[in-house]
MARNUTOR-429272 format. One record per residue (C-alpha): residue number from 1; residue in one letter; x, y, z. Coordinates in steps of 0.05 Angstrom, whole numbers, plus 5000, padded with zeros to 4 digits. Layout:
<recs>
[rec NUM,A,[X,Y,Z]],
...
</recs>
This chain:
<recs>
[rec 1,M,[2844,7229,3989]],
[rec 2,I,[2807,7260,4049]],
[rec 3,A,[2849,7304,4093]],
[rec 4,P,[2843,7298,4169]],
[rec 5,P,[2794,7346,4202]],
[rec 6,P,[2823,7417,4206]],
[rec 7,P,[2850,7438,4273]],
[rec 8,P,[2814,7491,4312]],
[rec 9,P,[2834,7563,4296]],
[rec 10,P,[2890,7593,4338]],
[rec 11,L,[2867,7629,4400]],
[rec 12,T,[2869,7705,4393]],
[rec 13,L,[2877,7757,4447]],
[rec 14,E,[2806,7782,4434]],
[rec 15,A,[2777,7711,4439]],
[rec 16,A,[2818,7698,4502]],
[rec 17,R,[2791,7761,4535]],
[rec 18,R,[2720,7742,4518]],
[rec 19,L,[2731,7674,4550]],
[rec 20,Q,[2762,7705,4612]],
[rec 21,G,[2700,7748,4618]],
[rec 22,M,[2660,7684,4630]],
[rec 23,L,[2705,7657,4684]],
[rec 24,R,[2690,7659,4758]],
[rec 25,A,[2756,7693,4771]],
[rec 26,E,[2788,7760,4778]],
[rec 27,I,[2832,7778,4719]],
[rec 28,A,[2897,7814,4729]],
[rec 29,P,[2936,7846,4671]],
[rec 30,G,[2965,7795,4624]],
[rec 31,L,[3036,7771,4625]],
[rec 32,S,[3084,7806,4578]],
[rec 33,E,[3126,7767,4529]],
[rec 34,R,[3186,7781,4574]],
[rec 35,E,[3148,7753,4635]],
[rec 36,L,[3126,7691,4596]],
[rec 37,D,[3197,7678,4573]],
[rec 38,A,[3223,7687,4644]],
[rec 39,V,[3173,7636,4671]],
[rec 40,E,[3193,7585,4618]],
[rec 41,E,[3267,7596,4632]],
[rec 42,R,[3260,7593,4708]],
[rec 43,F,[3219,7529,4710]],
[rec 44,G,[3246,7494,4648]],
[rec 45,F,[3185,7485,4604]],
[rec 46,T,[3149,7519,4547]],
[rec 47,F,[3077,7543,4543]],
[rec 48,S,[3037,7521,4483]],
[rec 49,A,[3018,7578,4436]],
[rec 50,D,[2946,7579,4460]],
[rec 51,H,[2968,7581,4532]],
[rec 52,R,[3015,7639,4519]],
[rec 53,V,[2959,7679,4485]],
[rec 54,F,[2911,7663,4542]],
[rec 55,L,[2960,7687,4595]],
[rec 56,A,[2979,7748,4554]],
[rec 57,A,[2905,7768,4551]],
[rec 58,G,[2899,7766,4627]],
[rec 59,L,[2921,7728,4689]],
[rec 60,P,[2863,7695,4726]],
[rec 61,H,[2870,7695,4801]],
[rec 62,G,[2828,7696,4864]],
[rec 63,S,[2829,7621,4872]],
[rec 64,S,[2887,7576,4891]],
[rec 65,R,[2868,7531,4833]],
[rec 66,W,[2895,7583,4783]],
[rec 67,P,[2971,7581,4780]],
[rec 68,D,[3000,7650,4793]],
[rec 69,W,[3056,7655,4742]],
[rec 70,R,[3072,7726,4762]],
[rec 71,G,[3078,7727,4838]],
[rec 72,G,[3064,7656,4860]],
[rec 73,D,[3106,7615,4907]],
[rec 74,P,[3161,7582,4864]],
[rec 75,E,[3157,7518,4905]],
[rec 76,D,[3082,7514,4893]],
[rec 77,L,[3091,7525,4819]],
[rec 78,S,[3146,7473,4815]],
[rec 79,G,[3102,7424,4852]],
[rec 80,R,[3045,7434,4803]],
[rec 81,L,[3091,7422,4745]],
[rec 82,A,[3119,7359,4777]],
[rec 83,R,[3051,7331,4797]],
[rec 84,P,[3034,7292,4732]],
[rec 85,V,[3099,7252,4734]],
[rec 86,E,[3096,7243,4809]],
[rec 87,G,[3025,7216,4801]],
[rec 88,V,[3050,7164,4751]],
[rec 89,L,[3107,7145,4798]],
[rec 90,F,[3057,7137,4855]],
[rec 91,D,[3018,7087,4814]],
[rec 92,V,[3082,7051,4795]],
[rec 93,E,[3098,7042,4869]],
[rec 94,H,[3028,7029,4896]],
[rec 95,A,[2986,7003,4838]],
[rec 96,R,[3038,6966,4797]],
[rec 97,F,[3028,7012,4737]],
[rec 98,W,[3080,7002,4682]],
[rec 99,H,[3082,7043,4617]],
[rec 100,P,[3088,6997,4556]],
[rec 101,S,[3143,7041,4525]],
[rec 102,W,[3190,7025,4583]],
[rec 103,P,[3238,6966,4588]],
[rec 104,P,[3212,6905,4627]],
[rec 105,R,[3193,6920,4699]],
[rec 106,P,[3244,6898,4751]],
[rec 107,A,[3219,6850,4804]],
[rec 108,E,[3236,6895,4863]],
[rec 109,T,[3190,6955,4873]],
[rec 110,S,[3249,7001,4891]],
[rec 111,D,[3285,6982,4826]],
[rec 112,A,[3220,6991,4786]],
[rec 113,L,[3210,7060,4816]],
[rec 114,A,[3281,7081,4801]],
[rec 115,L,[3275,7058,4728]],
[rec 116,A,[3207,7092,4721]],
[rec 117,R,[3236,7156,4749]],
[rec 118,S,[3292,7153,4697]],
[rec 119,E,[3243,7139,4640]],
[rec 120,T,[3195,7196,4660]],
[rec 121,A,[3253,7245,4664]],
[rec 122,T,[3247,7255,4588]],
[rec 123,A,[3170,7257,4585]],
[rec 124,P,[3143,7321,4555]],
[rec 125,R,[3121,7371,4608]],
[rec 126,L,[3048,7382,4623]],
[rec 127,V,[3033,7453,4644]],
[rec 128,P,[2978,7469,4695]],
[rec 129,V,[2920,7510,4671]],
[rec 130,Y,[2871,7504,4729]],
[rec 131,G,[2872,7454,4786]],
[rec 132,H,[2891,7387,4758]],
[rec 133,R,[2876,7407,4686]],
[rec 134,Y,[2938,7410,4642]],
[rec 135,L,[2961,7430,4572]],
[rec 136,P,[3020,7397,4539]],
[rec 137,G,[3079,7445,4540]],
[rec 138,T,[3093,7442,4465]],
[rec 139,A,[3124,7505,4438]],
[rec 140,G,[3084,7537,4382]],
[rec 141,A,[3027,7486,4385]],
[rec 142,Y,[2956,7510,4377]],
[rec 143,G,[2893,7470,4390]],
[rec 144,Q,[2920,7416,4435]],
[rec 145,P,[2871,7380,4482]],
[rec 146,V,[2868,7399,4556]],
[rec 147,L,[2878,7339,4601]],
[rec 148,S,[2849,7322,4668]],
[rec 149,V,[2907,7289,4705]],
[rec 150,W,[2898,7249,4768]],
[rec 151,Q,[2956,7200,4775]],
[rec 152,T,[2947,7152,4716]],
[rec 153,D,[2874,7170,4708]],
[rec 154,I,[2884,7218,4650]],
[rec 155,I,[2829,7238,4603]],
[rec 156,V,[2816,7293,4552]],
[rec 157,Y,[2774,7347,4586]],
[rec 158,G,[2769,7395,4527]],
[rec 159,N,[2787,7390,4454]],
[rec 160,D,[2827,7454,4460]],
[rec 161,L,[2837,7509,4512]],
[rec 162,S,[2774,7546,4490]],
[rec 163,G,[2731,7483,4491]],
[rec 164,Y,[2759,7464,4559]],
[rec 165,L,[2742,7532,4590]],
[rec 166,R,[2671,7528,4563]],
[rec 167,R,[2664,7458,4592]],
[rec 168,E,[2694,7473,4660]],
[rec 169,F,[2661,7540,4673]],
[rec 170,L,[2598,7540,4630]],
[rec 171,G,[2581,7466,4630]],
[rec 172,Q,[2582,7460,4555]],
[rec 173,A,[2596,7391,4525]],
[rec 174,S,[2662,7387,4488]],
[rec 175,G,[2643,7332,4440]],
[rec 176,A,[2689,7281,4408]],
[rec 177,H,[2764,7293,4409]],
[rec 178,G,[2821,7275,4364]],
[rec 179,R,[2886,7241,4384]],
[rec 180,L,[2932,7275,4433]],
[rec 181,G,[2996,7258,4395]],
[rec 182,V,[3044,7274,4452]],
[rec 183,D,[3099,7225,4467]],
[rec 184,F,[3090,7184,4532]],
[rec 185,W,[3024,7217,4551]],
[rec 186,S,[2988,7192,4488]],
[rec 187,Y,[2985,7123,4519]],
[rec 188,F,[2935,7145,4571]],
[rec 189,V,[2890,7180,4521]],
[rec 190,D,[2901,7149,4452]],
[rec 191,G,[2925,7078,4463]],
[rec 192,G,[2859,7047,4485]],
[rec 193,P,[2860,6975,4509]],
[rec 194,G,[2911,6957,4456]],
[rec 195,I,[2977,6995,4461]],
[rec 196,D,[3006,7063,4467]],
[rec 197,V,[3010,7075,4392]],
[rec 198,T,[3072,7117,4399]],
[rec 199,A,[3109,7063,4437]],
[rec 200,P,[3152,7007,4407]],
[rec 201,T,[3110,6954,4371]],
[rec 202,P,[3095,6899,4423]],
[rec 203,F,[3102,6838,4378]],
[rec 204,T,[3131,6771,4400]],
[rec 205,P,[3186,6737,4359]],
[rec 206,Y,[3157,6694,4304]],
[rec 207,A,[3212,6678,4254]],
[rec 208,V,[3226,6604,4241]],
[rec 209,T,[3266,6612,4177]],
[rec 210,A,[3325,6656,4158]],
[rec 211,R,[3282,6692,4108]],
[rec 212,E,[3231,6711,4161]],
[rec 213,A,[3286,6734,4208]],
[rec 214,V,[3315,6780,4154]],
[rec 215,D,[3245,6805,4138]],
[rec 216,C,[3236,6823,4212]],
[rec 217,L,[3301,6862,4212]],
[rec 218,R,[3279,6900,4150]],
[rec 219,M,[3211,6916,4180]],
[rec 220,L,[3243,6943,4243]],
[rec 221,A,[3286,6987,4197]],
[rec 222,L,[3223,7012,4162]],
[rec 223,E,[3191,7028,4229]],
[rec 224,R,[3250,7071,4246]],
[rec 225,L,[3246,7104,4178]],
[rec 226,I,[3175,7129,4195]],
[rec 227,G,[3197,7152,4264]],
[rec 228,R,[3177,7094,4308]],
[rec 229,R,[3221,7076,4367]],
[rec 230,H,[3247,7008,4391]],
[rec 231,H,[3270,6981,4457]],
[rec 232,P,[3343,6960,4452]],
[rec 233,E,[3319,6891,4474]],
[rec 234,Q,[3278,6885,4411]],
[rec 235,L,[3338,6898,4366]],
[rec 236,V,[3382,6849,4405]],
[rec 237,E,[3327,6796,4404]],
[rec 238,A,[3316,6805,4329]],
[rec 239,G,[3391,6797,4319]],
[rec 240,L,[3394,6735,4363]],
[rec 241,T,[3336,6703,4326]],
[rec 242,A,[3370,6716,4259]],
[rec 243,L,[3436,6688,4285]],
[rec 244,V,[3403,6624,4310]],
[rec 245,L,[3370,6616,4242]],
[rec 246,D,[3438,6620,4207]],
[rec 247,V,[3435,6690,4179]],
[rec 248,D,[3508,6707,4167]],
[rec 249,T,[3536,6778,4175]],
[rec 250,E,[3599,6803,4210]],
[rec 251,S,[3562,6847,4261]],
[rec 252,L,[3503,6801,4276]],
[rec 253,P,[3539,6762,4332]],
[rec 254,L,[3559,6828,4364]],
[rec 255,L,[3487,6853,4364]],
[rec 256,A,[3459,6786,4388]],
[rec 257,G,[3511,6780,4443]],
[rec 258,L,[3500,6848,4477]],
[rec 259,A,[3491,6844,4552]],
[rec 260,R,[3438,6889,4583]],
[rec 261,A,[3492,6938,4607]],
[rec 262,E,[3515,6945,4534]],
[rec 263,H,[3447,6959,4504]],
[rec 264,E,[3464,7030,4487]],
[rec 265,Q,[3506,6999,4430]],
[rec 266,A,[3445,6964,4400]],
[rec 267,G,[3424,7019,4352]],
[rec 268,A,[3493,7027,4320]],
[rec 269,L,[3504,6952,4313]],
[rec 270,F,[3434,6944,4284]],
[rec 271,D,[3452,6996,4231]],
[rec 272,Q,[3515,6956,4215]],
[rec 273,V,[3475,6892,4207]],
[rec 274,L,[3426,6928,4161]],
[rec 275,A,[3483,6953,4118]],
[rec 276,E,[3516,6885,4114]],
[rec 277,L,[3450,6853,4093]],
[rec 278,D,[3437,6910,4043]],
[rec 279,L,[3372,6927,4079]],
[rec 280,L,[3383,7002,4084]],
[rec 281,Q,[3333,7028,4033]],
[rec 282,D,[3312,7100,4019]],
[rec 283,L,[3238,7085,4009]],
[rec 284,P,[3187,7141,4005]],
[rec 285,E,[3149,7145,4071]],
[rec 286,E,[3082,7126,4039]],
[rec 287,A,[3112,7063,4009]],
[rec 288,A,[3145,7045,4075]],
[rec 289,R,[3079,7053,4113]],
[rec 290,W,[3042,7008,4064]],
[rec 291,E,[3096,6954,4073]],
[rec 292,L,[3090,6961,4148]],
[rec 293,V,[3014,6956,4147]],
[rec 294,R,[3021,6890,4110]],
[rec 295,W,[3073,6866,4161]],
[rec 296,W,[3029,6887,4220]],
[rec 297,L,[2971,6849,4188]],
[rec 298,R,[3015,6787,4184]],
[rec 299,L,[3034,6795,4257]],
[rec 300,I,[2960,6797,4275]],
[rec 301,M,[2947,6736,4232]],
[rec 302,N,[3004,6694,4262]],
[rec 303,G,[2988,6714,4334]],
[rec 304,S,[3051,6755,4345]],
[rec 305,L,[3011,6819,4355]],
[rec 306,A,[2945,6822,4394]],
[rec 307,P,[2886,6841,4349]],
[rec 308,G,[2868,6904,4389]],
[rec 309,A,[2940,6927,4392]],
[rec 310,G,[2952,6913,4319]],
[rec 311,G,[2887,6947,4298]],
[rec 312,D,[2904,7009,4340]],
[rec 313,L,[2973,7011,4307]],
[rec 314,I,[2946,7005,4236]],
[rec 315,T,[2893,7057,4251]],
[rec 316,Y,[2945,7107,4276]],
[rec 317,E,[3005,7094,4232]],
[rec 318,G,[2969,7067,4171]],
[rec 319,W,[2897,7090,4160]],
[rec 320,S,[2905,7159,4191]],
[rec 321,A,[2975,7174,4165]],
[rec 322,L,[2959,7149,4094]],
[rec 323,G,[2898,7194,4085]],
[rec 324,R,[2845,7145,4110]],
[rec 325,P,[2844,7095,4052]],
[rec 326,R,[2777,7063,4042]],
[rec 327,S,[2809,6994,4039]],
[rec 328,L,[2830,6997,4112]],
[rec 329,K,[2764,7027,4138]],
[rec 330,E,[2733,6960,4156]],
[rec 331,L,[2793,6941,4198]],
[rec 332,V,[2790,7009,4233]],
[rec 333,D,[2715,6999,4247]],
[rec 334,R,[2725,6929,4275]],
[rec 335,T,[2782,6954,4318]],
[rec 336,D,[2737,7010,4345]],
[rec 337,A,[2684,6958,4361]],
[rec 338,F,[2735,6916,4397]],
[rec 339,N,[2759,6976,4437]],
[rec 340,D,[2692,6978,4472]],
[rec 341,W,[2715,6914,4507]],
[rec 342,A,[2708,6940,4578]],
[rec 343,A,[2632,6940,4572]],
[rec 344,L,[2629,6872,4539]],
[rec 345,P,[2625,6801,4565]],
[rec 346,R,[2686,6757,4551]],
[rec 347,A,[2652,6718,4496]],
[rec 348,E,[2634,6781,4458]],
[rec 349,R,[2705,6808,4466]],
[rec 350,E,[2732,6744,4435]],
[rec 351,L,[2684,6749,4377]],
[rec 352,R,[2705,6821,4363]],
[rec 353,A,[2779,6803,4367]],
[rec 354,A,[2766,6746,4318]],
[rec 355,A,[2732,6796,4272]],
[rec 356,V,[2796,6838,4270]],
[rec 357,V,[2837,6776,4253]],
[rec 358,E,[2787,6757,4199]],
[rec 359,E,[2792,6825,4167]],
[rec 360,A,[2868,6822,4170]],
[rec 361,E,[2866,6756,4133]],
[rec 362,R,[2819,6784,4080]],
[rec 363,L,[2865,6844,4068]],
[rec 364,L,[2926,6799,4061]],
[rec 365,D,[2890,6758,4008]],
[rec 366,A,[2870,6821,3969]],
[rec 367,P,[2913,6857,3918]],
[rec 368,W,[2967,6900,3950]],
[rec 369,P,[2978,6956,3965]],
[rec 370,A,[2905,6967,3983]],
[rec 371,S,[2912,7041,3971]],
[rec 372,A,[2845,7066,3946]],
[rec 373,P,[2827,7129,3986]],
[rec 374,D,[2758,7152,4009]],
</recs>
């Protein structure tokens, strides 16, 4: 089994000072641990580990693009911290942007904006580094990509803080980057033309028999076991489908009958349904992922999950998380080819989507689990 590429080494004070020596900036004494803690407490975020080390080595200033965490205007600093989310909300209002992890968009723009504001309230904070370049504010995290953030135009601008500074100030290429892996923001960087791979699986209902309906409930339970989220609407819809197909449990009518205002009860009722159907299983995570990969392949095959979206999901939650098994490599490669869709004519996009479906069919016909590693 091949391990994922190793992360870059943690930034040291010595390395940070060398980097700061290359910047077109004046460097003030670094922030003390007490100062860093006070900034985090005052503004309600955390610096990543690399960012803390960088600011402890020295505080760049002399340009308004560098945030002044020691003596800067608190209103300015608050505005910089709010800018990524405010940019998303601007595009919700003016460009009809809608994040796929959110509930369905309301028809009225004012209602959509209010819902988007509520959803983004829990998005991880992005912390300004320089201008509109940001690092995820993940406590203790080393080696995270630096993002260029301009409304919903969000790209990786450096594989890590060191790579970013070399690119921004020395013009050095940063090369290929790995996945961001930060809830909500990953959609803009990792999801490609398929889905935000951290968002609830965007499949359409497919069950036409009671057995298929129960299987869908079980697969949703396995998704939760590996840490995937679901919209309450998905759990209610799965319950309603099972009820219509004559699946019989005491709690199923309660789950299926939830009104939108009652959707906060969906998770608890879903657990009751799972218990009543004896679907609560303590599977090892690896076994659960293999079962889910097979399910996602079936969803691609039956048209319930778009080929690009399904391929992205299997790449992220299957191939990568399972140690890059050789058996799934062809599907990953075909998904990557499909993800170049923006530069392709429609006919070629359709051919590449069909190639993903073809590989899904081949895998489903092969012995399972297809677990041979590279």
